[in-house]
Each structure stands twice: as C-alpha cells, then as structure tokens.
N, C-alpha and C positions, 0 to 999 in steps of 0.2 A: 873233142873243143879241152880244151885246159886254159886253168885258172892259174893266173899266181898269186901268192895267199902268200904276203909281209906279215913275223909273228906277230903287229898288231893289228892287224884283220885276223885273223887267230884267235884272241883274244877274244870273240865273241864267243863263240862255243862254250863256253863257259857261264853261256847261257841259255845254253840247250840243255831242253830235259836229257836224263840218264836214261830215262824209259820210254820204252818203244811203240808203247800206249800213250798217246797215238802217232805215230811215226813220222809225220809234217814235224812235228812237235821236236820230236827227236835228227832234225840236221840243224844248218846253215840254210839260210834263207837266202841268196842270192837276185837282184832284183836291180832294176836302174835310177842306178847311183847310188846303192847301200847292200850292206852286209847286214845282215838282225839275224836274230834266237832269241824266240822263246824258250821260260818253262809251263806257260801256263799262270803263272804268277808276278815273274816278273820281265819286260821284255827290255831289248836291251841292243842295236842296233849303230852304225858306223859305217859314213863316206867311205865308197866305194865304187869308181869310174866303172858302171859298165853300164852298157844303149843295148844286152843284150834280151831270149826271152828270157825268165821265167828259173828257177834256177834246184835245187835241194843239194843240199851237201849232205852225205849221211859224217855225227859227228865222230865219229868209231874210225873212217877213210881219215879224214882230217888227220885223228892225231895220230893211227898207222903213218901218214906220210912225212917225213920228214926234212925233205926239200925243199925249194922253192914252190915246185911250182906240182898244184897238183890235176889228176889225169881223171875226169869224173865222168867215164865213160864210163858203168852204163848209169845212166839217173838215177837219182830215189823218185821213181815215182810215188805223187801226192797234191794237194790240193793243197800252200800255207794260207794261214789267218790272215782275210789284208787289214792287219796292226794300227795302217793311219787312220781308221777310224774310231781306235782307242784313245788319241791324243786328243787333251783338254783344246777344245778352239777356247775359251773365255778368259781374261785376263785375269792374272793369279790375284790370290788373292797379298801375299808377297811373297820374295826372292830372298832368298838367302844361299848365302859362300860357304860349303861346308872344303874342307883339306881332305883329298881323300886318302891319304897317310891317316891323317888324322883319326878321319873314324875304323880305319882298318885296324890302328892299335887302342883305338877308348874298347872293338870292338875282341880283341884277346884278352882283353880281363876278363870274357862270362866267362865258362864253367861248361860245359856242349850244351849240360840240362837246363840253362839257361835262354833257352833254344826262342823264344821272343823276346824279343826289344822292341820297349818302347821308349820315341823321344819326342818328343811335348817341343814346339814353336809358342816363341811369346811375343815376335819382332825380327827385322834385318840390324837390327846390330846389338843383340843381346844372345847369351849363350844360349845356343840348345841341352838342354835335359835331355843323355840319355839315363835308361835304369833299364833291370833285369823285370818282367811280370811282377814276379813277384817279391819283387823293394827289394832283393840280399845284397840289390848292387850300381851304387849309381854312377850319375858324373858330370861334367860338362864341357861340351865340346864351341870353343867358341868361334865367330865371325868371322870369314874376310870378306875382303874388301876387293870388288872388282870392278869395270865398267860393265856395266851390262849389255849387254846386242844379242837382238834378238837375230835368230838366222840362226 
C-alpha cells in the first residue's frame, strides 16, 4: 500500500515522539479524515483525505523517504491512542488569535536553558504576556483580528 504525503502532511512528524518507547507515539497515525502525531505532551493533526484502515508510519521511515510517495509495507504494529477524546467539548473561556511567525520570533529570544516559557492571557484584544520561568526575559505578542468559524 502506498501513501502520498505532501511536504505539508509531513510537517506533522514534528509532533511525534523522538524516543521509540512507547512505539506508537514514535509514529504518525493516519486514520479516516486525518493524519496526527503526538509525543505525549503535544498533539497535532491535519485533515487528510483517507478513508481506509488505521495505519502507523515510523517517523524515521518518513524522514528517509524524500519522494512524494511512501511505501508503508510493512506497517508498524501497535495501537495509537484515541486522541479525539482529549479535545475539550465545552465552550472556551475566550479565544485569541496569534501569528505563528510572531510566536516563533518571540521564542527565539529565549536561551535553550530557559526551557519553560509562561504565556499569560488577559482577553481577546489584549497582548499576551510571554516570559521565561525565571523572569529573565519577558515580552508581549499582539493579538490578531480573525473571523472565528468553528469547524
């Protein structure tokens, strides 16, 4: 069986665990309608046009393959956790939109030793405070105006 994974689809590999234990978290999970990965701390998924049986792909196999088509035989054995139950089902307290590029730029201002970064949210139209756990570095990220559509 073959899958065509675009470069965009392959970005999900960044969320997969780099350790091989537990094995399933070291994989990208392809299931009906989505491709997903987790390292146990973060979970990321992207819509993916697929309607077959669940498949696990080893992240190293994906990284080695530079072509657009990945041959996934043999499949990785294991069971990926049911991640859909992790998503909150209640209404959010508030929503805020931030620029991915601005978040990355702000995070680059921290040293590697400042591994914990605190985000403080004050409201939808108020800047988000970002600071190192020890208080050495701090700053603000301005919110963006977006049209919120749930879906």
